[in-house]
C-alpha positions, 0 to 999 in steps of 0.5 A: 487095258488089261488087269494087273497084279501087283506085289509090294514088300513094306520095307522095300516099297521100291521093289514092286512085282507087276504082271500084266495079265492076259484074260483067261490065263492062269498065273502062279504068283507068290502069296501075300506073307507076313514076316517079322519086320515086313508085310508083303501085300498084293493087289489086282487092278481091274478096269471097270466097264458096263456090259461085262461080268468080271470073274476072278478065280484063284486057288491057294496052293497049301493050307490057309491060316488067317492073319490076325488083324492089326488092331492095337486098341485093346477095347476093340475085339481082335478079328481076322485080317480078311475083315479089312481086305475082303469086304463089300467095299472091295469089288471082287473079294467079298466072300469069307475065306475059311481057315484050314482049307485048300480052296478054289475060289471064284469071285464075280462082279456084275457090271451089266448094261443098265436097264431102260426102266429102274426098280423102285427105291423099296425094291432096291432096298429089299434086294440089297438086304441079302448082303451082309451089313457094311457101314463104310461111313458109320451112318448109324452114329452120324447125327443129322444125316436123316435130315439130309436123306429126307431131301433126296429120298424119292419112291423112284430109285433113279430119282433118289440117286439123281438127287444124291448126285445133284446135292453132292455136286452143288455142295462140294467146295473142293477145299481141304480142311485141317479138321478133316483127319480121316476119309471116313469122317462122315459126321464132320462132313454132315455137320459142315454141310448143315452149318454152311450148305457146303462140305470140304475135302477131295474125292475121298470126302465126296465118295464117303458123303455120297455113300453115306446118303445112299446107305442112309436111304436104305440102299447097299452102297460101297466106296471103291479105291483106284485110279482114273486113266486118261488117254492123251494125244500128242498135243495134249501131252506137249501142253501138259509137259510145258505147263509142268516145266513152267510151273517148276521154273516159277517154283525155282525162282520163288525158292531162290528169292526166299533163300530156300535150302539148297536141297530143295532147289536141287530137287526142283532143278532135277524135276525140270531136267527130267521133264525137259528130257521126257518132253524132248523124247516124245515122238509125234503121233504117240498117245500116252496115258496119265492117271490119278488116284481116285475114290468113288461110290457104287450103288447096288441095283437089282435087275429082272430075272435075279440079275443085278449090277452096280451103278456109279455115282461119282459127283467128283468126276462127273460120272453118273450111271455107267462107266465111261469108255474111250478117253477115260478108264476107271480102274479099281484096286482090289487087295488080295487077302493076307495070311500067316506064313504057313504052308501057302506057297503060291496062288494060281490066279486067273482073271476073265471078262465075260459079256 
């Protein structure tokens, strides 16, 4: 799977520019821009795997003026938009872009092979101090988190991470909660866990709670946003389509029984028609890919000889340590920084993977 470049205009979401990128090749793309009534944003989708070093290089062809961030609350200090789009939660663009420069930038994300012997917890905490502080979960203001952290802390880093993984796996209820209004509501999750031994929500809740425990233990952790792609053989794809068709027929009968609006019935019939056509067009022996949006957690791990790597802790999908290869593929979505409509006309962009 290759990296992809996406560009979307806010007022025309159906108009998406997509480039499938060859590794090591330069691409000139239009830069994200702000207009009076629209915002054009662009992102990179990057497949993640251990044993690689991801290198993204780009040059902004023109003078940079940073965009003010979109903050409406007057009590909050206005800052530049890179705060939202370039930070340690973003697996690539984690350096500050300076205003008024014509830079060539090189960003690197290391996913080295995991070691046989892991450092101690204290060594990992010390090594993570070189990163600027990024409290993705509001750990500082979360009451009761320290009590949970004490359950998972161990002098061994790998044991601490395993304890976090096990605690989250056992405590996940998988249920949504109407009070869970934001994916970053760690305080709500902690309170719910302390009261019931469980917590609600989907992968967003799981990743925030996981990162919160890691950060609470003093480690450097980040939450990634992206998708997981799954390769399906012909038989699996046939079974999935038949399941979806049967499910929609059941929905159709239920809507008719309840005298649902005609527009809803028409929509379900259209879904069934499209699914049946796609099923009919499937050719034996073909392999297809399906994907679903996903959030997960990475923890920074220092290695020998001043090297480092990222360690996956994803109880929601059952991944611990390194990224899977083969049938499943994690893909991170990395948002490009946004700028005022000044003299930056285009971006020369290159992505490469090194062993």
